[in-house]
N, C-alpha and C positions, 0 to 999 in steps of 0.2 A: 213905934217899936224899933229898937236898936239892938242888934245882936252884939256889936262890939267888934273892933278890929282884931284880927288874928295875926297881924304882921310880924310880931316878935315871938311867935310860939316856938320857933326852933325845930318844928317838925318838918317832915319831907314836903308835905303839901297841906294846904288849908282847904278843906272840902266841905261843901254844903250838900246834904243829902235830903231831897224832898221825898216825902213818903217814907220817912225813916222808921215809922212805926208799922210798916206794912210787912207783907210776906217776904219779899226780897230785902227790904230795907233793914229789918231786924236781924238778918243774917249778915248784911253788908257792913253795917256800922261798926260792930265789934271787930270785924276783920280789918277794916281800915285803921282802927286804933291799934290793933296788934301790929300792923305794918309800919307804924310810926307816924301816921298822918294825924292831924288835928281835925276833928269832925264836929260839925254842928248839924242837928236834925231839925227838919220842919215837917209837920204833919197836921192834918185837919182833926185827927182823932176819931174819925168815923168808926174805926175797927178796934179801938183801944180796949174794949171790953173782952176781946177774943184772945186771951193769953193761955195757950195750950200747955206750956211747960215753962219752968223758970230757966232762963238762959244762964250759962255758966261762964260768962265773959263780961268784962266791963262794957258799959253802954254810955254813949254820949248824952249830953243834955238835949232835950227836944222842945222846941217852941211850938205851941199849938197855934197854927195859922193856916189860912188858905193861901196857896201860892198866887191866887189872883190879887191878893192884897199886898204883895211884896212890892217895895219900891227899890230903885237902884241902890239907894243908901243902905238898905238891908243886906245887899250882896257885896258891898265893898269889903276888901280885905281877904276875899276868898280866891284861891287859885283855880278852883274847879267847882262846878255844880254837877251833881249826878241827879238827874230828874226821873224819879219813879212815880210821882204823885199824879195819877190820873184815875178815872173810872176804869176798872182794871180787867174787864173781859167782855166778850161778845154779848152775853145776856144782859149784863148791867148796862152796856152801851145802848141796847135796844129799848131799855125801860123808858127813856126819853131821848131820842136821837138829837133833838135840838139842844138840850142841856149838855149832852155829850160833846157836841160841837163846841159849845161855849167853854166847857172846862178843859177838854182834852186838846182841841185844836187851838182855839184862840188863847186859852190860858197858858198853854205850853209855849206858844210863839211869843206871847208877851213876856213870859219869864225869860226866854232866851235873849230877847232884845234888851231887857233890863240888865241881865247878866253881862252882856257885851258893853253896855253903857257904864257899868260899874267896874269894868276892867278885868272881869273874869276871863281867863285865857283858854279854858277848856270846858266844854258843855257836853256831857255824856247823856244821851237820850235813850231811854228804854223803849224801843220799838218792839215789833213782834213779827214772827214768821206768818201770822195770820193774814198779812197783807197779800200773800200769794193766793189766797182764796180757794178757787176750784182748780183742779188739775186733771189731766187725762193720763196720768201715769208717768209723764215726763218729769225730769228733775228741774228744780228751780234753784237759781243762784241770784246773786245781787244784781245781775244784769237782766234778769227776767222781768217782764212788765208786771207790775202789781195787778191783782184782780180782787180788790176788797169786796166782800159780800155783806159786811155789817157796818154800822156806824162807827164802831170801835176801830175796825181795820181801816176804814176810810180816813179817820182822823189821824191814824199813824202815818199813812201815806202823805196827807196834807202837811203834817208837822215836819216830816223829813224834807219835803220840797221847800217849805217856807223858811225853815231855820237854816237850811243850807245857803239860802240867799243872804243870810246875815254874816257869813264868813268873811273875814278880812285877815290882814297879816297878824293881828293880835288875838282874834277870836276864832277858836277851832271847835266847831261842833262835830260830834261823832255819834253815829246812829247804830245801835245794837239791836238787830232783829232777833230776839230771843226765841228759841224753840219753846214748845210747851213745857213748862217747868214742873218738876216734881221734887219730892223730898221734904223733910221736916223743917219747920220754922216755929219759933215761939208764937208768931202771929200766923198760925196755920191757915191754909186754904184747902178745903175739901171740895172745892168746885173745879179742881184740875184733875184730869182723867186718871192718872195713876194714883194720886192721893185719894181720890174718890173711891176707886175700886178697892184699894187697900183698906180704907176705913169701913166700907161695906163688908168686906171679907171678915174683918176682925169683929165687928159688932153684930152681924147677922149670919155669919157663916154662909154667905151667899155672894156670888159674883154675877151681877145682872147687867147686861148691856141693853141700853135703851134703843140701840140701832142694830143693824146686822153686823157691825164690827168691821166693815170693809174700808172705811176712810183711812187715809194715811196721815200720820202725824210724826214730826220730828220731836224728840224729847231731850231735855237737858236738866241735870240736877241743879238745884238752887245754889249749891256750893260752887259749881262750875261757872254759873252766871256771875257770882261774886268775884271769882278769880279773873274772869274776863274784864269786868269793870276795873278791877285793880290794875290789870295790865294796861288798860287804856289810859289810865291816869299818868303813867310814867313812860309810855311808848314814845318813840321819836315822832315829833310832830309831823314830819313829812310823810310818815307811814300811815297816819290815821286821820289827819285833818280833813274834814269834809267827806269822810268815807262812811259807807254803810257796810256793816258786817253781820252776816248770819252767825248766831252764837249757838253752838252745839257741835255734834260730830256726825259725819255722813253715815257712819255705820249704825247710828241710832235713829233711823227712820222705821216706823212700825205701823202696821195696820192695827186698829184698836183691838181687834180680837187677839192679836199677838201680845199686846200689853196685858190683856186679861189672862192669857195663859201664864205669863210670868208671875202675875199676882197669885194665880192659883197654885203655882209651885211654892211660893213663899208662904201661903196660907192654906196648907193642905186640908182636905176634908170639906171644902165649900161646895154648895150646890151651884151649878153653872147654868146660865140661861142666856140666850141671844134673842134680841128683838128683831122686828122687821126693819126694812129700810125706812128712815124717817124723813126723807126728802131733803136732808141737809147735804148740800153738794160740796161743802168745804172739805177738801182732801188734797194734800200736797206733800211731795217728797222734796227735801231740801239738801243742797250741797253746802259744805262749810269749809271748803278749801282755802278761801281767801283769808280767813282769820288765821289759819295755820301758816300761810305764806307770809303775811305781814307781821305776825307776832310769833316767831318760831318757838319761843319759850312756853307758849300756852298750848295745853292739850286738855281736853275733858278727861277727868279722872273717874267719873261715876257711870256705871252701867245701870240699866233699869233693874237688872237682877239684884245687884248690890243695894240699890235704892229701896226696892221692895222689902228686902230683908231688914234694912235699917228701920223702915217704918214699923215692921212687925216688932222689932226689939223695943222701939219707942212706945208703941201702944201697950205692950206688956208692962213696961216700966211705969207708965203713968196710969195704967188701968183705964184706957180709953173707954168711955161709956157711949151708949146709943144716943143719949141726950146731947153729949158733946159733939158727936159726929153729925147728927141731924139738925142740931140747933142753928140759930142764925149767926152765932158769933164767928163761925169759920166758913161761911158762905156769903160772899160779898153782896149778892142780890138780896138775900133775905135780910141781912143787917140793914142795908140802905132802905129797903121798904119799911122795916120796923121804925127807923128814925123818922121817916116821912109820915107814916101813919100815926105816930104818937106825937107829932108836932114838934119834935126836937130839931128837925131840919125844915127849912122853907123849901118850896118847889125849886128855887134856884140853887139849892144845895149849900146855902150858907146856914150856919147855926141860928136857930131862933133866939132872940134876945133873952127870953126867959127860960131857955132850955137848960136842963141839967145834964151835961155830957157824961 
């Protein structure tokens, strides 16, 4: 498999995006093209059937491949790799913690090493604020010790540590600990808290919390995550090389019940219910000052109020159905279980030879 050199493209940068067909990737790739970069996508295609709406922007070509199979030769000619392609949330990571370790930790570290060997100068890794785990009400920043409570979060911590060790004068890894993301994407995810509550409100006229709503979460719109990645591509190397950044805004830390209240305002007339404490001790408030200090031109533009209203407008435009909302196509764990149960994926999460993707 050879993607071809992009050395003479004349664009600002030559960027490889892994997970290009995913929730963030399908928003990021068109934005990179719009900014003048040359983009190539890589994706396994696990979630390719989940197309919620037609994007209104040009999209790059995407090669169907597992990042575990890439060789340094596949990465030559790129200035930067944006690595989004991992098993993408806590429940999915807990499905099989061993395979999560192999895909998320070992796979990501191997990709970073191959990128360095291929001469890639900038490696942007999508980490997560979930590394902070449980909190006691105190604020977390990039200097706070991680407290991962799941296989997914532990792998994020391990990748940050090990890929940082690969940095040299030519190879600059950058780690973006994204807050909990919300907002629309062609490859929609309804397993994210605000998106889930909004979908439930639209399809069932109900807002139901499965917990008491007390845990804290920082939130960030998918468009703001995209802009943060874009800023990291062209930021001064000395400001970002080897650095970890929380991505979000300090004022957008919420208890889950407050998120539900915002959704209720955007979707009036819904029945509202709160559940008992479910024993999940993940709760954290996060500061985002470092990103603003190092990249003064970056500021999050989206509030959760604006994002909830945006989702309501989208659902009305596409006439979102209960089948779409509850189906497997937009919930990562359900889709992966389907592919495994139907024999399309092997237990090691490679496509079966005779699978019809």
